[in-house]
C-alpha positions in Angstrom: 26.9 -33.7 -21.9 26.6 -34.3 -25.7 25.4 -37.5 -27.2 28.2 -40.1 -27.6 29.1 -41.2 -31.1 28.7 -44.9 -30.3 25.5 -46.5 -29.3 25.5 -45.9 -25.5 23.4 -43.5 -23.5 24.6 -40.2 -22.1 24.2 -41.6 -18.6 26.3 -44.7 -19.4 29.1 -42.5 -20.9 28.9 -40.2 -17.9 29.3 -43.1 -15.4 32.3 -44.4 -17.4 33.9 -40.9 -17.3 33.2 -40.7 -13.5 35.0 -43.9 -12.7 37.8 -43.2 -15.1 38.4 -39.8 -13.4 38.3 -41.6 -10.0 41.0 -44.0 -11.3 43.0 -41.0 -12.6 42.5 -39.1 -9.3 43.9 -42.1 -7.4 47.0 -42.3 -9.5 47.6 -38.6 -8.9 46.9 -38.6 -5.2 49.1 -41.7 -4.7 51.9 -39.3 -5.5 50.5 -36.0 -4.1 49.7 -37.4 -0.7 53.1 -38.9 -0.2 55.2 -36.0 -1.4 54.9 -33.9 1.8 55.8 -37.1 3.7 58.8 -38.0 1.6 61.1 -36.3 4.1 59.7 -38.7 6.7 60.0 -41.7 4.4 63.6 -40.9 3.5 64.4 -40.4 7.2 62.8 -43.7 8.2 64.9 -45.6 5.6 68.0 -43.4 6.3 68.1 -42.5 2.6 69.6 -39.4 0.9 67.7 -36.2 0.3 67.9 -36.7 -3.4 65.5 -39.6 -3.0 62.7 -37.2 -2.5 62.7 -36.1 -6.2 63.9 -39.4 -7.4 60.8 -41.1 -6.0 58.8 -38.8 -8.4 61.2 -39.7 -11.2 60.6 -43.4 -10.5 56.9 -42.9 -10.6 57.0 -41.0 -13.9 59.3 -43.5 -15.5 57.0 -46.3 -14.5 54.3 -44.3 -16.2 56.4 -44.3 -19.4 57.2 -48.0 -19.4 54.1 -49.7 -21.0 52.5 -47.4 -23.4 54.3 -48.7 -26.6 52.9 -52.2 -25.7 49.5 -51.1 -24.5 48.6 -49.0 -27.6 48.8 -51.8 -30.2 47.3 -54.4 -27.8 44.3 -52.1 -27.2 43.9 -51.4 -30.9 43.7 -55.2 -31.5 41.9 -56.6 -28.4 40.0 -53.5 -27.3 40.4 -50.7 -24.8 38.2 -52.3 -22.1 40.2 -55.5 -21.1 43.4 -53.5 -21.1 42.0 -50.8 -18.9 40.7 -53.4 -16.4 44.1 -55.0 -16.2 45.6 -51.6 -15.5 43.2 -51.0 -12.6 43.9 -54.4 -11.1 47.7 -53.8 -11.4 47.5 -50.4 -9.8 45.5 -51.9 -6.9 48.1 -54.6 -6.3 51.2 -52.4 -6.5 49.6 -49.8 -4.2 49.4 -52.5 -1.5 53.0 -53.6 -2.3 54.5 -50.1 -1.8 52.9 -50.0 1.7 54.9 -53.1 2.7 58.4 -51.9 1.7 61.2 -51.6 4.3 64.1 -50.0 2.4 64.6 -46.9 0.3 65.6 -49.0 -2.7 62.5 -51.3 -2.4 60.4 -48.2 -2.0 61.7 -46.6 -5.2 61.2 -49.8 -7.1 57.7 -50.1 -5.8 57.0 -46.5 -6.8 58.2 -47.4 -10.3 55.8 -50.3 -10.6 52.9 -48.3 -9.1 53.6 -45.5 -11.6 52.7 -48.0 -14.4 49.1 -47.3 -13.4 49.6 -43.9 -15.2 50.1 -45.7 -18.5 46.5 -46.7 -18.8 45.0 -43.2 -18.4 45.9 -41.5 -21.6 46.6 -44.5 -23.9 43.4 -46.3 -23.0 41.0 -44.2 -20.9 41.2 -40.8 -22.6 41.7 -42.4 -26.0 38.3 -44.0 -25.5 36.7 -40.7 -24.7 38.3 -39.1 -27.7 36.9 -41.8 -29.9 33.4 -41.8 -28.6 32.8 -38.0 -28.6 33.1 -35.3 -31.2 36.0 -32.9 -31.1 34.8 -30.0 -28.9 32.5 -32.3 -26.9 35.6 -34.4 -26.0 37.6 -31.3 -25.0 34.8 -29.9 -22.8 34.3 -33.2 -21.1 38.0 -33.7 -20.6 38.3 -30.1 -19.2 35.6 -31.0 -16.6 37.3 -34.3 -15.7 40.7 -32.6 -15.4 39.3 -30.3 -12.8 38.1 -33.3 -10.8 41.4 -35.0 -11.2 43.2 -31.8 -10.2 41.6 -32.0 -6.8 44.3 -34.5 -6.1 47.3 -32.1 -6.2 45.1 -29.4 -4.7 44.1 -31.4 -1.5 46.6 -34.2 -1.7 49.5 -32.4 0.0 47.2 -31.1 2.8 45.8 -34.5 3.4 49.2 -36.1 3.2 50.6 -33.6 5.6 47.8 -34.3 8.1 48.3 -38.1 7.8 52.1 -37.8 8.3 51.5 -35.7 11.5 49.3 -38.3 13.1 49.7 -41.7 11.3 52.3 -43.8 9.6 52.9 -43.0 5.9 51.9 -46.6 4.9 48.3 -46.0 5.8 48.0 -43.6 2.9 48.6 -46.4 0.4 46.2 -48.8 2.2 43.4 -46.2 1.9 44.2 -45.5 -1.7 44.0 -49.3 -2.4 40.4 -49.4 -1.0 39.3 -46.7 -3.4 41.2 -48.4 -6.2 38.9 -51.3 -5.8 35.8 -49.0 -6.2 37.3 -47.6 -9.4 38.0 -51.1 -10.7 34.3 -52.1 -10.1 33.0 -49.0 -11.8 35.2 -49.4 -14.9 34.2 -53.1 -15.1 30.6 -52.1 -14.9 30.4 -49.1 -17.2 33.4 -48.9 -19.5 32.3 -49.3 -23.2 34.3 -51.0 -25.9 34.7 -48.6 -28.8 37.0 -50.9 -30.9 34.9 -52.7 -33.6 31.9 -50.4 -33.1 30.3 -48.3 -35.8 29.8 -44.6 -34.9 26.5 -42.8 -35.4 28.1 -41.1 -38.4 28.8 -44.5 -40.0 32.6 -44.6 -39.4 33.8 -47.8 -37.9 36.6 -48.0 -35.3 38.6 -50.8 -36.8 40.7 -53.4 -35.1 44.4 -53.1 -36.0 46.2 -56.4 -36.5 48.7 -57.3 -33.8 51.6 -58.5 -35.9 55.2 -57.4 -35.7 55.1 -56.1 -39.2 52.0 -54.0 -38.7 53.2 -52.7 -35.3 56.6 -51.7 -36.7 55.0 -50.0 -39.7 52.6 -48.0 -37.5 55.2 -46.9 -35.1 57.6 -46.0 -38.0 54.9 -43.9 -39.6 54.4 -42.0 -36.3 58.1 -41.5 -35.5 58.8 -40.4 -39.0 55.8 -37.9 -39.0 57.7 -34.7 -38.4 54.8 -32.5 -37.2 53.5 -35.2 -35.0 56.9 -35.7 -33.3 57.3 -32.0 -32.8 53.9 -31.8 -31.2 54.4 -34.8 -29.0 57.7 -33.4 -27.7 56.1 -30.0 -27.2 53.3 -31.6 -25.2 55.8 -33.3 -22.9 57.7 -30.1 -22.4 54.5 -28.2 -21.6 53.9 -30.3 -18.5 57.5 -30.5 -17.4 57.7 -27.4 -15.2 54.5 -28.6 -13.4 56.1 -32.0 -12.7 59.4 -30.4 -11.7 57.5 -28.2 -9.2 55.7 -31.2 -7.7 59.1 -33.0 -7.3 61.1 -30.1 -5.8 58.5 -28.2 -3.9 59.1 -30.2 -0.7 62.8 -29.3 -0.9 62.1 -25.6 -1.9 59.5 -24.9 0.7 60.3 -27.2 3.6 64.0 -27.9 3.6 65.1 -24.5 2.3 62.4 -22.0 3.3 61.8 -23.9 6.6 58.1 -24.0 6.2 56.0 -26.6 8.0 54.5 -29.5 6.1 51.1 -27.8 6.5 52.4 -24.5 5.1 53.9 -26.5 2.2 50.4 -28.0 1.5 48.7 -24.6 1.7 51.1 -23.2 -0.9 49.9 -25.8 -3.4 46.3 -24.5 -3.3 46.9 -21.3 -5.3 49.2 -23.1 -7.7 46.9 -25.9 -8.6 43.9 -23.6 -8.2 45.2 -21.6 -11.1 45.3 -24.8 -13.2 41.7 -25.6 -12.3 40.7 -22.0 -13.3 42.5 -22.5 -16.6 40.4 -25.6 -17.3 37.2 -23.7 -16.4 38.1 -20.9 -18.8 39.0 -23.4 -21.5 35.5 -24.9 -21.2 34.0 -21.5 -21.9 36.3 -20.7 -24.7 35.5 -23.9 -26.6 32.3 -22.1 -27.7 34.3 -19.3 -29.3 37.6 -20.7 -30.7 38.8 -23.7 -32.6 41.4 -26.2 -31.3 44.4 -24.5 -32.9 43.5 -21.0 -31.6 42.9 -22.4 -28.1 46.4 -24.1 -28.2 48.1 -20.9 -29.4 46.3 -18.7 -26.8 47.1 -21.0 -23.9 50.8 -21.4 -25.1 51.3 -17.6 -25.1 50.1 -17.3 -21.5 52.2 -20.4 -20.5 55.4 -19.1 -22.0 55.0 -15.6 -20.4 54.5 -17.3 -17.1 57.7 -19.4 -17.5 59.7 -16.3 -18.5 58.5 -14.6 -15.4 59.8 -17.4 -13.3 63.4 -16.2 -13.8 62.8 -12.5 -14.6 61.0 -11.7 -11.3 63.5 -13.5 -9.0 66.4 -11.8 -10.8 64.8 -8.4 -10.5 63.7 -8.8 -6.9 64.9 -11.6 -4.6 65.6 -15.3 -4.7 62.9 -15.9 -2.1 60.5 -18.7 -3.2 57.7 -16.2 -3.2 59.2 -14.5 -6.3 58.6 -17.7 -8.2 54.9 -17.7 -7.5 53.6 -15.0 -10.0 55.2 -16.8 -12.9 54.1 -20.2 -11.7 50.5 -19.1 -11.2 50.4 -17.7 -14.8 52.1 -20.9 -16.1 49.6 -23.2 -14.4 46.7 -21.1 -15.7 48.1 -21.4 -19.2 48.7 -25.1 -18.8 45.0 -25.5 -18.0 44.1 -23.7 -21.2 46.6 -25.5 -23.4 46.8 -29.2 -22.5 43.5 -30.6 -23.8 43.4 -28.7 -27.1 47.0 -29.5 -27.9 46.6 -33.1 -27.1 43.5 -33.4 -29.3 45.3 -31.6 -32.2 48.3 -34.0 -32.0 46.2 -37.2 -31.5 44.2 -36.6 -34.7 47.1 -35.3 -36.7 47.6 -38.8 -38.2 45.0 -41.4 -39.3 46.4 -44.4 -37.4 44.9 -46.3 -34.5 44.4 -44.0 -31.6 45.7 -46.4 -29.0 49.0 -46.6 -30.8 49.1 -42.9 -31.4 48.2 -42.1 -27.8 50.9 -44.5 -26.7 53.6 -42.6 -28.5 52.4 -39.2 -27.2 52.3 -40.5 -23.7 55.6 -42.3 -23.6 57.4 -39.3 -25.1 55.8 -37.0 -22.5 56.6 -39.3 -19.6 60.3 -39.8 -20.7 60.7 -36.0 -21.1 59.2 -35.4 -17.7 61.1 -38.2 -16.0 64.5 -37.0 -17.4 63.5 -33.4 -16.9 62.8 -33.8 -13.2 66.2 -35.3 -12.7 67.8 -32.4 -14.6 65.9 -30.0 -12.4 66.9 -32.0 -9.3 70.6 -31.8 -10.2 70.4 -28.1 -11.1 68.8 -27.4 -7.7 71.6 -29.1 -5.7 72.9 -25.6 -4.9 69.4 -24.8 -3.4 69.1 -21.6 -5.4 65.5 -20.7 -6.5 66.8 -18.6 -9.5 68.2 -21.9 -11.0 64.7 -23.4 -10.7 63.3 -20.4 -12.5 66.0 -20.6 -15.1 65.1 -24.2 -15.7 61.4 -23.3 -16.2 62.4 -20.5 -18.6 64.6 -22.7 -20.8 61.9 -25.3 -21.0 59.4 -22.6 -22.0 61.7 -21.3 -24.8 62.3 -24.8 -26.2 58.6 -25.5 -26.0 57.7 -22.3 -27.9 60.3 -23.1 -30.6 59.1 -26.6 -31.2 55.4 -25.6 -31.2 56.1 -22.9 -33.8 57.9 -25.4 -35.9 55.0 -27.9 -35.6 52.5 -25.4 -36.9 54.9 -24.5 -39.7 55.3 -28.1 -40.7 51.6 -29.1 -40.5 49.8 -29.5 -43.8 47.5 -26.6 -44.5 44.4 -28.8 -44.8 44.9 -30.0 -41.3 45.5 -26.5 -40.0 42.4 -25.2 -41.7 40.4 -28.1 -40.3 41.4 -27.3 -36.8 
């Protein structure tokens, strides 16, 4: 790992990254382990089938609820205290969700638990972006992403096994125990970048927490046309992934009549492709700049999303016909996510907490609303409609990304 830009050792930075990715892993697996059991959860509460995908929507919307507050607060008071508060809050809400006894209470608890997602990009990853140089940050984040992606890779399998032998509430009690470990590690090793002077002499300044400054900073971001195009594009990039997570239990278990174990096994090649994409990204950072990496990954991503409707239309509506396109999409997603995020985050000179907050909340809102649209489209239980949803998202993403590159100043494009 490269030398951090602030005055901490490589080992210190690595330990921070380790406990940050543990926290991220737990926020993911809190969703991935329960998804194969959502049918059981809904049955135990006598709730509707639509609550399966709605539980994911609630989790995502919770993850979109705090960013606009967290960004300016962390720019003023520092990343570390805000991150520690987030870890404590996630621990508490994980225990609360295990104690719910109605479908409405469960969905509300999922919303509050989802708030734990708010602290990952706005605080945790913004810190990594600040304390490492461009390509060093992308390489480290690619490695961390592969660790975090173990959650959707093994989460459904673990969740399926737990559901077969234990009550679903035990999942959340176990996650809470590990959340305590993540909290301890972040308390012990997370550095505070705000106020520090980097090794190149650049100071990470505090941003005043006044209504006038906050409104001005957000206005500058929301009025920055290339930045907004990029943020919306980044949200759309991950939308088919989130829609698959939300609807896969219905597609594979309810419609294809697979077992919960079979459902979990089908997630392995899908999220395995995403991990491979991150591994390839790590290698390509030595050959291409950020813009070229984003363009290359986007081409592969869009081709995969187009295949999600072309192959089912040309062959059969069986869920297996979706898989070639999904595998290509997930591979492209692994290539594209980190470079595109870096490109957008440093497109403007403002505080990175505030900037990351806008990127994150836009992405979460797009994904939360998008999952519900996909959920409504799939009420007819036809896989071609899911493929059509993916293709439309891919087309809009490509159009907005092209528009972003056209609108970016040439000096920024050349620098990237």
